[in-house]
OpenMM code with the backbone's topology and positions (N, CA, C; nanometers):
from openmm import Vec3, app, unit

residues = "MET ALA GLY ALA LEU ALA ILE VAL VAL GLY ILE ALA GLY ALA THR ALA ALA TRP LEU THR PHE GLY ASP GLY THR VAL ASP ALA GLY ASP SER THR ALA ALA ALA PRO PRO ALA ARG PRO ALA SER SER PRO ARG PRO GLY PRO LEU VAL ALA GLY GLY GLY THR SER ALA SER ALA ALA SER SER PRO GLY GLY ILE ALA PRO SER THR PRO THR VAL ALA GLU SER PRO PRO ALA HIS TRP SER LEU ALA ASP ALA ARG VAL ALA GLY ASP ASP ARG SER PRO PRO MET GLN ARG SER THR ALA GLU PRO PRO THR PRO THR TRP GLN LEU ASP ASP HIS ALA SER TYR ALA ARG ARG GLU ARG GLN ARG HIS GLN ASP VAL GLN ARG ALA PHE VAL ALA ALA ALA ASP GLN GLU LEU PRO MET LEU ASP ALA GLN ILE GLU ARG GLY ARG ALA MET GLY LEU SER PRO GLU GLN LEU ALA LYS GLY GLU GLU LYS ARG ARG ARG ILE ALA GLN MET ARG ASP ARG MET GLN ALA ALA LEU ALA ALA SER GLY ALA THR PRO".split()
positions = [
    Vec3(10.3312, 2.6399, 13.7846),
    Vec3(10.2220, 2.7271, 13.7468),
    Vec3(10.2739, 2.8640, 13.7042),
    Vec3(10.3684, 2.9170, 13.7808),
    Vec3(10.4228, 3.0489, 13.7482),
    Vec3(10.5003, 3.0434, 13.6171),
    Vec3(10.5678, 2.9295, 13.5911),
    Vec3(10.6419, 2.9138, 13.4660),
    Vec3(10.5485, 2.9111, 13.3460),
    Vec3(10.4346, 2.8410, 13.3610),
    Vec3(10.3374, 2.8340, 13.2523),
    Vec3(10.2776, 2.9709, 13.2255),
    Vec3(10.2523, 3.0477, 13.3326),
    Vec3(10.1977, 3.1822, 13.3172),
    Vec3(10.2978, 3.2719, 13.2439),
    Vec3(10.4255, 3.2570, 13.2750),
    Vec3(10.5287, 3.3373, 13.2088),
    Vec3(10.5359, 3.3030, 13.0601),
    Vec3(10.5191, 3.1753, 13.0276),
    Vec3(10.5218, 3.1344, 12.8872),
    Vec3(10.4033, 3.1940, 12.8121),
    Vec3(10.2838, 3.1902, 12.8731),
    Vec3(10.1643, 3.2447, 12.8088),
    Vec3(10.1790, 3.3947, 12.7884),
    Vec3(10.2318, 3.4651, 12.8870),
    Vec3(10.2511, 3.6096, 12.8751),
    Vec3(10.3540, 3.6392, 12.7653),
    Vec3(10.4586, 3.5589, 12.7571),
    Vec3(10.5597, 3.5785, 12.6531),
    Vec3(10.5025, 3.5564, 12.5141),
    Vec3(10.4212, 3.4520, 12.4998),
    Vec3(10.3587, 3.4250, 12.3699),
    Vec3(10.2633, 3.5374, 12.3324),
    Vec3(10.1864, 3.5869, 12.4293),
    Vec3(10.0931, 3.6964, 12.4017),
    Vec3(10.1687, 3.8221, 12.3590),
    Vec3(10.2794, 3.8500, 12.4241),
    Vec3(10.3592, 3.9669, 12.3872),
    Vec3(10.4187, 3.9534, 12.2483),
    Vec3(10.4683, 3.8337, 12.2172),
    Vec3(10.5260, 3.8115, 12.0846),
    Vec3(10.4191, 3.8207, 11.9767),
    Vec3(10.2998, 3.7683, 12.0060),
    Vec3(10.1905, 3.7746, 11.9095),
    Vec3(10.1478, 3.9191, 11.8872),
    Vec3(10.1414, 3.9972, 11.9937),
    Vec3(10.1036, 4.1378, 11.9799),
    Vec3(10.2078, 4.2130, 11.8974),
    Vec3(10.3352, 4.1826, 11.9205),
    Vec3(10.4401, 4.2491, 11.8424),
    Vec3(10.4348, 4.2050, 11.6968),
    Vec3(10.3997, 4.0801, 11.6732),
    Vec3(10.3927, 4.0271, 11.5371),
    Vec3(10.2751, 4.0870, 11.4613),
    Vec3(10.1629, 4.1074, 11.5305),
    Vec3(10.0439, 4.1604, 11.4658),
    Vec3(10.0492, 4.3112, 11.4483),
    Vec3(10.1424, 4.3770, 11.5118),
    Vec3(10.1559, 4.5212, 11.4993),
    Vec3(10.2388, 4.5518, 11.3763),
    Vec3(10.1875, 4.6371, 11.2896),
    Vec3(10.2598, 4.6738, 11.1691),
    Vec3(10.3706, 4.7720, 11.2037),
    Vec3(10.4635, 4.7915, 11.1118),
    Vec3(10.5780, 4.8781, 11.1351),
    Vec3(10.5408, 5.0235, 11.1564),
    Vec3(10.4245, 5.0689, 11.1092),
    Vec3(10.3873, 5.2089, 11.1252),
    Vec3(10.3082, 5.2332, 11.2527),
    Vec3(10.2964, 5.1329, 11.3393),
    Vec3(10.2288, 5.1506, 11.4663),
    Vec3(10.0831, 5.1119, 11.4645),
    Vec3(10.0289, 5.0711, 11.3515),
    Vec3(9.8892, 5.0307, 11.3472),
    Vec3(9.8776, 4.8843, 11.3850),
    Vec3(9.7585, 4.8455, 11.4229),
    Vec3(9.7334, 4.7083, 11.4652),
    Vec3(9.6372, 4.6461, 11.3655),
    Vec3(9.6538, 4.5180, 11.3423),
    Vec3(9.5640, 4.4439, 11.2541),
    Vec3(9.4213, 4.4605, 11.3053),
    Vec3(9.3300, 4.5030, 11.2179),
    Vec3(9.1924, 4.5298, 11.2587),
    Vec3(9.1208, 4.4040, 11.3041),
    Vec3(9.1611, 4.2892, 11.2556),
    Vec3(9.0948, 4.1651, 11.2920),
    Vec3(9.1345, 4.1155, 11.4296),
    Vec3(9.2335, 4.1752, 11.4927),
    Vec3(9.2805, 4.1278, 11.6226),
    Vec3(9.2414, 4.2289, 11.7294),
    Vec3(9.1459, 4.1939, 11.8117),
    Vec3(9.1014, 4.2857, 11.9168),
    Vec3(9.1812, 4.2680, 12.0440),
    Vec3(9.2642, 4.1634, 12.0547),
    Vec3(9.3377, 4.1391, 12.1783),
    Vec3(9.4731, 4.2061, 12.1781),
    Vec3(9.5251, 4.2418, 12.0615),
    Vec3(9.6581, 4.3008, 12.0555),
    Vec3(9.6513, 4.4449, 12.1035),
    Vec3(9.7442, 4.4775, 12.1882),
    Vec3(9.7498, 4.6134, 12.2402),
    Vec3(9.8306, 4.6989, 12.1440),
    Vec3(9.7779, 4.8158, 12.1118),
    Vec3(9.8471, 4.9054, 12.0202),
    Vec3(9.9593, 4.9749, 12.0947),
    Vec3(10.0726, 4.9988, 12.0302),
    Vec3(10.1793, 5.0720, 12.0959),
    Vec3(10.1359, 5.2163, 12.1163),
    Vec3(10.1979, 5.2832, 12.2092),
    Vec3(10.1579, 5.4216, 12.2338),
    Vec3(10.1761, 5.5046, 12.1076),
    Vec3(10.0743, 5.5828, 12.0767),
    Vec3(10.0767, 5.6642, 11.9553),
    Vec3(10.1710, 5.7812, 11.9735),
    Vec3(10.2486, 5.8108, 11.8709),
    Vec3(10.3398, 5.9234, 11.8730),
    Vec3(10.2633, 6.0445, 11.8229),
    Vec3(10.2746, 6.1548, 11.8865),
    Vec3(10.2043, 6.2735, 11.8381),
    Vec3(10.2512, 6.3083, 11.6970),
    Vec3(10.1572, 6.3508, 11.6141),
    Vec3(10.1873, 6.3817, 11.4748),
    Vec3(10.2803, 6.5005, 11.4614),
    Vec3(10.2838, 6.5883, 11.5592),
    Vec3(10.3650, 6.7086, 11.5470),
    Vec3(10.5077, 6.6889, 11.5957),
    Vec3(10.5394, 6.5742, 11.6548),
    Vec3(10.6754, 6.5570, 11.7060),
    Vec3(10.7706, 6.5335, 11.5897),
    Vec3(10.8791, 6.6088, 11.5819),
    Vec3(10.9723, 6.5950, 11.4701),
    Vec3(11.0538, 6.4669, 11.4839),
    Vec3(11.0898, 6.4135, 11.3706),
    Vec3(11.1785, 6.2975, 11.3713),
    Vec3(11.3197, 6.3454, 11.3993),
    Vec3(11.3985, 6.2632, 11.4632),
    Vec3(11.5364, 6.3058, 11.4880),
    Vec3(11.6126, 6.3146, 11.3566),
    Vec3(11.6947, 6.4159, 11.3433),
    Vec3(11.7732, 6.4355, 11.2220),
    Vec3(11.9020, 6.3554, 11.2270),
    Vec3(11.9776, 6.3554, 11.1180),
    Vec3(12.1034, 6.2828, 11.1156),
    Vec3(12.2059, 6.3469, 11.2073),
    Vec3(12.2910, 6.2642, 11.2629),
    Vec3(12.3946, 6.3152, 11.3518),
    Vec3(12.5054, 6.3794, 11.2709),
    Vec3(12.5632, 6.4863, 11.3271),
    Vec3(12.6767, 6.5514, 11.2637),
    Vec3(12.7983, 6.5304, 11.3512),
    Vec3(12.9132, 6.5720, 11.3039),
    Vec3(13.0382, 6.5454, 11.3748),
    Vec3(13.0400, 6.6066, 11.5139),
    Vec3(12.9710, 6.7150, 11.5376),
    Vec3(12.9717, 6.7813, 11.6667),
    Vec3(12.8905, 6.7093, 11.7720),
    Vec3(12.8180, 6.6059, 11.7380),
    Vec3(12.7425, 6.5313, 11.8362),
    Vec3(12.5953, 6.5650, 11.8360),
    Vec3(12.5514, 6.6662, 11.7657),
    Vec3(12.4102, 6.7017, 11.7611),
    Vec3(12.3515, 6.6678, 11.6258),
    Vec3(12.2317, 6.7202, 11.6029),
    Vec3(12.1695, 6.6990, 11.4727),
    Vec3(12.1964, 6.8198, 11.3861),
    Vec3(12.1904, 6.8005, 11.2561),
    Vec3(12.2183, 6.9113, 11.1655),
    Vec3(12.1029, 7.0102, 11.1683),
    Vec3(12.1337, 7.1359, 11.1488),
    Vec3(12.0315, 7.2401, 11.1513),
    Vec3(11.9384, 7.2276, 11.0324),
    Vec3(11.9917, 7.1845, 10.9189),
    Vec3(11.9066, 7.1731, 10.8006),
    Vec3(11.8050, 7.0616, 10.8184),
    Vec3(11.8405, 6.9569, 10.8913),
    Vec3(11.7475, 6.8469, 10.9130),
    Vec3(11.6367, 6.8896, 11.0074),
    Vec3(11.6695, 6.9674, 11.1077),
    Vec3(11.5686, 7.0102, 11.2038),
    Vec3(11.4721, 7.1091, 11.1411),
    Vec3(11.5198, 7.1899, 11.0446),
    Vec3(11.4326, 7.2902, 10.9848),
    Vec3(11.3506, 7.2357, 10.8684),
    Vec3(11.3902, 7.1216, 10.8121),
    Vec3(11.3160, 7.0686, 10.6978),
    Vec3(11.1902, 6.9981, 10.7455),
    Vec3(11.0874, 6.9915, 10.6605),
    Vec3(10.9646, 6.9242, 10.7013),
    Vec3(10.9896, 6.7752, 10.7215),
    Vec3(10.9391, 6.7237, 10.8298),
    Vec3(10.9543, 6.5821, 10.8600),
    Vec3(11.0862, 6.5508, 10.9269),
    Vec3(11.1752, 6.6476, 10.9430),
    Vec3(11.3008, 6.6263, 11.0112),
    Vec3(11.4037, 6.5503, 10.9294),
    Vec3(11.3846, 6.5365, 10.7990),
    Vec3(11.4797, 6.4647, 10.7152),
    Vec3(11.5594, 6.5672, 10.6368),
    Vec3(11.6892, 6.5492, 10.6364),
    Vec3(11.7761, 6.6430, 10.5664),
    Vec3(11.7448, 6.6409, 10.4171),
    Vec3(11.7462, 6.7578, 10.3508),
    Vec3(11.7144, 6.7621, 10.2091),
    Vec3(11.8141, 6.6833, 10.1237),
    Vec3(11.9377, 6.6670, 10.1711),
    Vec3(12.0368, 6.5948, 10.0924),
    Vec3(12.0215, 6.4433, 10.1044),
    Vec3(11.9357, 6.3986, 10.1952),
    Vec3(11.9148, 6.2553, 10.2119),
    Vec3(11.8365, 6.2021, 10.0930),
    Vec3(11.8913, 6.1023, 10.0226),
    Vec3(11.8174, 6.0494, 9.9073),
    Vec3(11.6937, 5.9733, 9.9527),
    Vec3(11.5894, 5.9870, 9.8764),
    Vec3(11.4670, 5.9145, 9.9085),
    Vec3(11.4591, 5.7905, 9.8210),
    Vec3(11.3969, 5.6884, 9.8727),
    Vec3(11.3821, 5.5634, 9.7990),
    Vec3(11.2531, 5.5711, 9.7194),
    Vec3(11.2626, 5.5462, 9.5898),
    Vec3(11.1444, 5.5499, 9.5045),
    Vec3(11.0579, 5.4278, 9.5329),
    Vec3(10.9306, 5.4514, 9.5435),
    Vec3(10.8374, 5.3408, 9.5649),
    Vec3(10.8270, 5.2616, 9.4356),
    Vec3(10.8431, 5.1321, 9.4443),
    Vec3(10.8277, 5.0466, 9.3268),
    Vec3(10.7259, 4.9393, 9.3607),
    Vec3(10.6606, 4.8865, 9.2588),
    Vec3(10.5610, 4.7829, 9.2870),
    Vec3(10.6294, 4.6589, 9.3435),
    Vec3(10.5577, 4.5813, 9.4209),
    Vec3(10.6168, 4.4594, 9.4766),
    Vec3(10.6612, 4.3639, 9.3658),
    Vec3(10.7603, 4.2832, 9.3964),
    Vec3(10.8172, 4.1917, 9.2968),
    Vec3(10.7152, 4.0897, 9.2488),
    Vec3(10.6239, 4.0497, 9.3356),
    Vec3(10.5278, 3.9475, 9.2933),
    Vec3(10.4314, 4.0012, 9.1874),
    Vec3(10.4141, 4.1330, 9.1787),
    Vec3(10.3309, 4.1884, 9.0720),
    Vec3(10.3982, 4.1646, 8.9373),
    Vec3(10.5290, 4.1872, 8.9329),
    Vec3(10.6033, 4.1663, 8.8091),
    Vec3(10.5986, 4.0200, 8.7677),
    Vec3(10.6118, 3.9303, 8.8643),
    Vec3(10.6067, 3.7873, 8.8337),
    Vec3(10.4692, 3.7477, 8.7817),
    Vec3(10.3641, 3.7985, 8.8443),
    Vec3(10.2285, 3.7660, 8.7995),
    Vec3(10.2044, 3.8202, 8.6589),
    Vec3(10.2536, 3.9403, 8.6320),
    Vec3(10.2376, 3.9980, 8.4986),
    Vec3(10.3146, 3.9167, 8.3945),
    Vec3(10.4343, 3.8712, 8.4297),
    Vec3(10.5139, 3.7913, 8.3361),
    Vec3(10.4474, 3.6572, 8.3079),
    Vec3(10.3789, 3.6010, 8.4057),
    Vec3(10.3106, 3.4736, 8.3828),
    Vec3(10.1944, 3.4909, 8.2859),
    Vec3(10.1294, 3.6064, 8.2904),
    Vec3(10.0136, 3.6297, 8.2041),
    Vec3(10.0569, 3.6795, 8.0662),
    Vec3(10.1418, 3.7820, 8.0628),
    Vec3(10.1759, 3.8482, 7.9370),
    Vec3(10.3104, 3.8054, 7.8805),
    Vec3(10.3876, 3.7278, 7.9541),
    Vec3(10.5201, 3.6873, 7.9077),
    Vec3(10.6250, 3.7892, 7.9480),
    Vec3(10.7499, 3.7508, 7.9338),
    Vec3(10.8620, 3.8363, 7.9706),
    Vec3(10.9336, 3.8790, 7.8433),
    Vec3(10.9525, 4.0099, 7.8261),
    Vec3(11.0165, 4.0618, 7.7052),
    Vec3(11.1607, 4.0140, 7.6916),
    Vec3(11.2248, 3.9804, 7.8043),
    Vec3(11.3651, 3.9405, 7.7998),
    Vec3(11.3844, 3.7952, 7.7595),
    Vec3(11.2793, 3.7162, 7.7587),
    Vec3(11.2939, 3.5741, 7.7256),
    Vec3(11.3008, 3.5556, 7.5742),
    Vec3(11.3772, 3.4561, 7.5299),
    Vec3(11.3862, 3.4339, 7.3854),
    Vec3(11.2536, 3.3841, 7.3301),
    Vec3(11.2295, 3.4075, 7.2031),
    Vec3(11.1019, 3.3638, 7.1459),
    Vec3(11.0930, 3.2114, 7.1432),
    Vec3(10.9733, 3.1625, 7.1635),
    Vec3(10.9494, 3.0186, 7.1593),
    Vec3(10.9403, 2.9758, 7.0132),
    Vec3(11.0056, 2.8683, 6.9810),
    Vec3(10.9976, 2.8155, 6.8456),
    Vec3(10.9144, 2.6885, 6.8522),
    Vec3(10.7945, 2.6989, 6.8060),
    Vec3(10.7033, 2.5846, 6.8078),
    Vec3(10.7330, 2.4947, 6.6886),
    Vec3(10.7335, 2.3657, 6.7137),
    Vec3(10.7537, 2.2730, 6.6029),
    Vec3(10.6221, 2.2591, 6.5268),
    Vec3(10.6357, 2.2382, 6.3994),
    Vec3(10.5152, 2.2234, 6.3180),
    Vec3(10.4523, 2.0877, 6.3461),
    Vec3(10.3237, 2.0843, 6.3409),
    Vec3(10.2520, 1.9592, 6.3664),
    Vec3(10.2784, 1.8622, 6.2526),
    Vec3(10.3160, 1.7414, 6.2893),
    Vec3(10.3439, 1.6397, 6.1884),
    Vec3(10.2132, 1.5751, 6.1462),
    Vec3(10.1963, 1.5548, 6.0172),
    Vec3(10.0714, 1.4911, 5.9733),
    Vec3(10.0642, 1.3477, 6.0262),
    Vec3(9.9461, 1.3015, 6.0561),
    Vec3(9.9334, 1.1642, 6.1077),
    Vec3(9.9739, 1.0616, 6.0014),
    Vec3(10.0224, 0.9506, 6.0499),
    Vec3(10.0627, 0.8425, 5.9595),
    Vec3(9.9392, 0.7829, 5.8935),
    Vec3(9.9396, 0.7714, 5.7605),
    Vec3(9.8232, 0.7127, 5.6923),
    Vec3(9.8027, 0.5666, 5.7349),
    Vec3(9.6804, 0.5234, 5.7307),
    Vec3(9.6454, 0.3882, 5.7733),
    Vec3(9.7147, 0.2832, 5.6874),
    Vec3(9.7222, 0.3063, 5.5566),
    Vec3(9.7851, 0.2072, 5.4695),
    Vec3(9.9318, 0.1874, 5.5049),
    Vec3(9.9969, 0.2973, 5.5569),
    Vec3(10.1374, 0.2860, 5.5934),
    Vec3(10.1526, 0.2114, 5.7259),
    Vec3(10.0565, 0.2262, 5.8132),
    Vec3(10.0602, 0.1536, 5.9398),
    Vec3(10.0405, 0.0040, 5.9175),
    Vec3(9.9633, -0.0312, 5.8178),
    Vec3(9.9364, -0.1727, 5.7899),
    Vec3(10.0551, -0.2421, 5.7233),
    Vec3(10.1351, -0.1677, 5.6483),
    Vec3(10.2481, -0.2258, 5.5764),
    Vec3(10.3761, -0.2040, 5.6575),
    Vec3(10.4356, -0.3132, 5.7064),
    Vec3(10.5534, -0.3036, 5.7922),
    Vec3(10.6710, -0.2372, 5.7198),
    Vec3(10.6993, -0.2748, 5.5987),
    Vec3(10.8134, -0.2195, 5.5245),
    Vec3(10.7941, -0.0701, 5.4990),
    Vec3(10.6736, -0.0302, 5.4661),
    Vec3(10.6451, 0.1113, 5.4414),
    Vec3(10.6604, 0.1932, 5.5699),
    Vec3(10.6126, 0.1376, 5.6801),
    Vec3(10.6246, 0.2076, 5.8082),
    Vec3(10.7717, 0.2182, 5.8496),
    Vec3(10.8493, 0.1136, 5.8263),
    Vec3(10.9922, 0.1167, 5.8590),
    Vec3(11.0636, 0.2229, 5.7761),
    Vec3(11.0281, 0.2366, 5.6477),
    Vec3(11.0866, 0.3423, 5.5637),
    Vec3(11.0524, 0.4807, 5.6194),
    Vec3(10.9282, 0.4971, 5.6602),
    Vec3(10.8858, 0.6261, 5.7164),
    Vec3(10.9650, 0.6585, 5.8435),
    Vec3(10.9797, 0.5617, 5.9314),
    Vec3(11.0547, 0.5843, 6.0553),
    Vec3(11.2017, 0.6126, 6.0267),
    Vec3(11.2601, 0.5424, 5.9300),
    Vec3(11.3994, 0.5662, 5.8918),
    Vec3(11.4139, 0.7086, 5.8367),
    Vec3(11.3177, 0.7527, 5.7573),
    Vec3(11.3205, 0.8887, 5.7017),
    Vec3(11.3114, 0.9936, 5.8132),
    Vec3(11.2253, 0.9692, 5.9096),
    Vec3(11.2127, 1.0626, 6.0229),
    Vec3(11.3434, 1.0691, 6.1018),
    Vec3(11.4062, 0.9536, 6.1243),
    Vec3(11.5332, 0.9495, 6.1964),
    Vec3(11.6414, 1.0247, 6.1187),
    Vec3(11.6444, 1.0079, 5.9875),
    Vec3(11.7425, 1.0783, 5.9056),
    Vec3(11.7159, 1.2287, 5.9049),
    Vec3(11.5912, 1.2688, 5.9115),
    Vec3(11.5584, 1.4119, 5.9206),
    Vec3(11.6149, 1.4718, 6.0495),
    Vec3(11.6031, 1.3967, 6.1586),
    Vec3(11.6581, 1.4439, 6.2866),
    Vec3(11.8102, 1.4536, 6.2770),
    Vec3(11.8735, 1.3547, 6.2155),
    Vec3(12.0188, 1.3583, 6.1998),
    Vec3(12.0619, 1.4764, 6.1129),
    Vec3(11.9900, 1.5012, 6.0038),
    Vec3(12.0223, 1.6165, 5.9178),
    Vec3(12.0068, 1.7478, 5.9951),
    Vec3(11.9035, 1.7570, 6.0753),
    Vec3(11.8824, 1.8785, 6.1547),
    Vec3(11.9966, 1.8982, 6.2541),
    Vec3(12.0444, 1.7896, 6.3158),
    Vec3(12.1567, 1.8016, 6.4090),
    Vec3(12.2827, 1.8464, 6.3362),
    Vec3(12.3097, 1.7882, 6.2207),
    Vec3(12.4289, 1.8252, 6.1438),
    Vec3(12.4216, 1.9731, 6.1051),
    Vec3(12.3059, 2.0189, 6.0615),
    Vec3(12.2902, 2.1601, 6.0236),
    Vec3(12.3085, 2.2521, 6.1443),
    Vec3(12.2518, 2.2142, 6.2584),
    Vec3(12.2663, 2.2965, 6.3788),
    Vec3(12.4111, 2.2970, 6.4266),
    Vec3(12.4779, 2.1828, 6.4182),
    Vec3(12.6185, 2.1762, 6.4593),
    Vec3(12.7049, 2.2614, 6.3679),
    Vec3(12.6743, 2.2623, 6.2387),
    Vec3(12.7502, 2.3460, 6.1455),
    Vec3(12.7372, 2.4938, 6.1809),
    Vec3(12.6251, 2.5334, 6.2362),
    Vec3(12.6067, 2.6726, 6.2786),
    Vec3(12.6726, 2.6988, 6.4134),
    Vec3(12.6646, 2.6040, 6.5057),
    Vec3(12.7112, 2.6261, 6.6425),
    Vec3(12.8621, 2.6139, 6.6587),
    Vec3(12.9266, 2.5265, 6.5831),
    Vec3(13.0704, 2.5052, 6.6022),
    Vec3(13.1526, 2.6324, 6.5812),
    Vec3(13.1290, 2.7134, 6.4765),
    Vec3(13.2044, 2.8390, 6.4654),
    Vec3(13.1761, 2.9352, 6.5818),
    Vec3(13.0527, 2.9349, 6.6298),
    Vec3(13.0204, 3.0212, 6.7439),
    Vec3(13.0934, 2.9739, 6.8692),
    Vec3(13.1017, 2.8426, 6.8905),
    Vec3(13.1759, 2.7896, 7.0052),
    Vec3(13.3243, 2.8226, 6.9938),
    Vec3(13.3796, 2.8116, 6.8729),
    Vec3(13.5203, 2.8472, 6.8526),
    Vec3(13.5447, 2.9933, 6.8902),
    Vec3(13.4541, 3.0810, 6.8485),
    Vec3(13.4677, 3.2235, 6.8806),
    Vec3(13.4564, 3.2468, 7.0312),
    Vec3(13.3658, 3.1755, 7.0977),
    Vec3(13.3520, 3.1911, 7.2426),
    Vec3(13.4760, 3.1418, 7.3159),
    Vec3(13.5337, 3.0328, 7.2694),
    Vec3(13.6554, 2.9808, 7.3328),
    Vec3(13.7695, 3.0806, 7.3156),
    Vec3(13.7832, 3.1371, 7.1973),
    Vec3(13.8889, 3.2365, 7.1741),
    Vec3(13.8655, 3.3621, 7.2577),
    Vec3(13.7407, 3.4037, 7.2684),
    Vec3(13.7088, 3.5203, 7.3513),
    Vec3(13.7413, 3.4909, 7.4977),
    Vec3(13.7148, 3.3684, 7.5423),
    Vec3(13.7488, 3.3290, 7.6793),
    Vec3(13.8984, 3.3299, 7.7030),
    Vec3(13.9749, 3.2841, 7.6045),
    Vec3(14.1215, 3.2885, 7.6166),
    Vec3(14.1690, 3.4333, 7.6294),
    Vec3(14.1110, 3.5210, 7.5460),
    Vec3(14.1503, 3.6621, 7.5487),
    Vec3(14.1128, 3.7281, 7.6813),
    Vec3(14.0036, 3.6831, 7.7409),
    Vec3(13.9600, 3.7400, 7.8691),
    Vec3(14.0375, 3.6815, 7.9864),
    Vec3(14.1119, 3.5746, 7.9630),
    Vec3(14.1918, 3.5157, 8.0693),
    Vec3(14.1151, 3.4185, 8.1570),
    Vec3(14.0219, 3.3449, 8.0991),
    Vec3(13.9493, 3.2445, 8.1772),
    Vec3(14.0446, 3.1356, 8.2242),
    Vec3(14.0049, 3.0672, 8.3286),
    Vec3(14.0885, 2.9610, 8.3847),
    Vec3(14.0999, 2.8452, 8.2858),
    Vec3(14.2081, 2.7686, 8.2932),
    Vec3(14.2241, 2.6537, 8.2030),
    Vec3(14.1118, 2.5510, 8.2171),
    Vec3(14.0543, 2.5377, 8.3371),
    Vec3(13.9444, 2.4427, 8.3565),
    Vec3(13.8216, 2.4845, 8.2768),
    Vec3(13.7911, 2.6141, 8.2795),
    Vec3(13.6756, 2.6632, 8.2052),
    Vec3(13.6980, 2.6501, 8.0546),
    Vec3(13.8188, 2.6799, 8.0102),
    Vec3(13.8501, 2.6650, 7.8679),
    Vec3(13.8429, 2.5183, 7.8265),
    Vec3(13.8923, 2.4292, 7.9118),
    Vec3(13.8878, 2.2859, 7.8806),
    Vec3(13.7439, 2.2367, 7.8716),
    Vec3(13.6578, 2.2907, 7.9557),
    Vec3(13.5163, 2.2522, 7.9517),
    Vec3(13.4536, 2.2933, 7.8179),
    Vec3(13.4819, 2.4137, 7.7726),
    Vec3(13.4300, 2.4602, 7.6443),
    Vec3(13.4876, 2.3821, 7.5274),
    Vec3(13.6174, 2.3512, 7.5349),
    Vec3(13.6803, 2.2743, 7.4273),
    Vec3(13.6257, 2.1322, 7.4221),
    Vec3(13.5987, 2.0732, 7.5385),
    Vec3(13.5405, 1.9384, 7.5425),
    Vec3(13.3999, 1.9390, 7.4829),
    Vec3(13.3233, 2.0418, 7.5146),
    Vec3(13.1888, 2.0539, 7.4579),
    Vec3(13.1967, 2.0640, 7.3058),
    Vec3(13.2876, 2.1439, 7.2561),
    Vec3(13.3039, 2.1609, 7.1118),
    Vec3(13.3477, 2.0298, 7.0470),
    Vec3(13.4417, 1.9587, 7.1125),
    Vec3(13.4916, 1.8325, 7.0582),
    Vec3(13.3805, 1.7283, 7.0493),
    Vec3(13.2968, 1.7203, 7.1534),
    Vec3(13.1905, 1.6196, 7.1547),
    Vec3(13.0824, 1.6499, 7.0512),
    Vec3(13.0498, 1.7772, 7.0326),
    Vec3(12.9513, 1.8137, 6.9298),
    Vec3(13.0066, 1.7804, 6.7912),
    Vec3(13.1343, 1.8126, 6.7681),
    Vec3(13.1950, 1.7825, 6.6380),
    Vec3(13.2006, 1.6315, 6.6147),
    Vec3(13.2316, 1.5561, 6.7196),
    Vec3(13.2371, 1.4102, 6.7070),
    Vec3(13.0988, 1.3533, 6.6720),
    Vec3(12.9942, 1.4009, 6.7395),
    Vec3(12.8582, 1.3540, 6.7112),
    Vec3(12.8161, 1.3946, 6.5701),
    Vec3(12.8530, 1.5137, 6.5286),
    Vec3(12.8208, 1.5600, 6.3932),
    Vec3(12.8864, 1.4700, 6.2890),
    Vec3(13.0144, 1.4375, 6.3092),
    Vec3(13.0848, 1.3496, 6.2147),
    Vec3(13.0217, 1.2107, 6.2110),
    Vec3(12.9828, 1.1591, 6.3271),
    Vec3(12.9196, 1.0274, 6.3329),
    Vec3(12.7872, 1.0265, 6.2575),
    Vec3(12.7080, 1.1326, 6.2755),
    Vec3(12.5783, 1.1390, 6.2068),
    Vec3(12.5958, 1.1574, 6.0567),
    Vec3(12.6953, 1.2360, 6.0159),
    Vec3(12.7213, 1.2513, 5.8724),
    Vec3(12.7623, 1.1180, 5.8111),
    Vec3(12.8440, 1.0416, 5.8826),
    Vec3(12.8866, 0.9109, 5.8321),
    Vec3(12.7676, 0.8158, 5.8225),
    Vec3(12.6784, 0.8197, 5.9215),
    Vec3(12.5600, 0.7329, 5.9183),
    Vec3(12.4683, 0.7713, 5.8030),
    Vec3(12.4533, 0.9002, 5.7787),
    Vec3(12.3703, 0.9446, 5.6664),
    Vec3(12.4317, 0.9021, 5.5331),
    Vec3(12.5649, 0.9143, 5.5220),
    Vec3(12.6316, 0.8750, 5.3976),
    Vec3(12.6221, 0.7234, 5.3768),
    Vec3(12.6323, 0.6463, 5.4855),
    Vec3(12.6257, 0.5002, 5.4744),
    Vec3(12.4861, 0.4530, 5.4349),
    Vec3(12.3841, 0.5267, 5.4767),
    Vec3(12.2474, 0.4857, 5.4440),
    Vec3(12.2050, 0.5313, 5.3050),
    Vec3(12.2907, 0.6080, 5.2413),
    Vec3(12.2576, 0.6545, 5.1069),
    Vec3(12.1787, 0.7843, 5.1069),
    Vec3(12.1487, 0.8386, 5.2235),
    Vec3(12.0758, 0.9658, 5.2313),
    Vec3(12.1737, 1.0799, 5.2084),
    Vec3(12.1254, 1.1871, 5.1520),
    Vec3(12.2114, 1.3030, 5.1302),
    Vec3(12.2234, 1.3805, 5.2602),
    Vec3(12.3477, 1.4062, 5.3044),
    Vec3(12.3652, 1.4795, 5.4308),
    Vec3(12.3300, 1.6243, 5.4244),
] * unit.nanometer
topology = app.Topology()
chain = topology.addChain("A")
for resn in residues:
    res = topology.addResidue(resn, chain)
    for name in ("N", "CA", "C"):
        topology.addAtom(name, app.Element.getBySymbol(name[0]), res)
């Protein structure tokens, strides 16, 4: 019985400490929590310690007991406000979204004719291959420059090998797609 009473008293104390805010106020919705003893408004805060073992004279004479040389922390809005604003208005640091253009629907006559539909699908596939080849032609020189910049900065051989492997695989896929386009008679 005494053990259970001690547990209940401990939980009540922890709850009261949890419901008490850092400035000494108590949650208004909780009538059971005991407020900590109020500190008189006129009592000075202790100043910073100095080498002699006491507080500095400038801290004791300044209003609020804080030394004038002590930097103050600027109040900033909570981080969740920034996140909520970014969800609504977007983030200026994010790259612009590139929306793909809406593709016109396939005409009914083309859906009915198997050969015509196959030509359309082949054309769409070749368009994707051409787009990859064009993007690879732009990206490969940029990757080469990044690899050289990494060498100049002294990156580890593992990191350089990772970049070189990425460049090699993109170039290999680009060559394969160019060969497929040339074999199908499409202009690359």
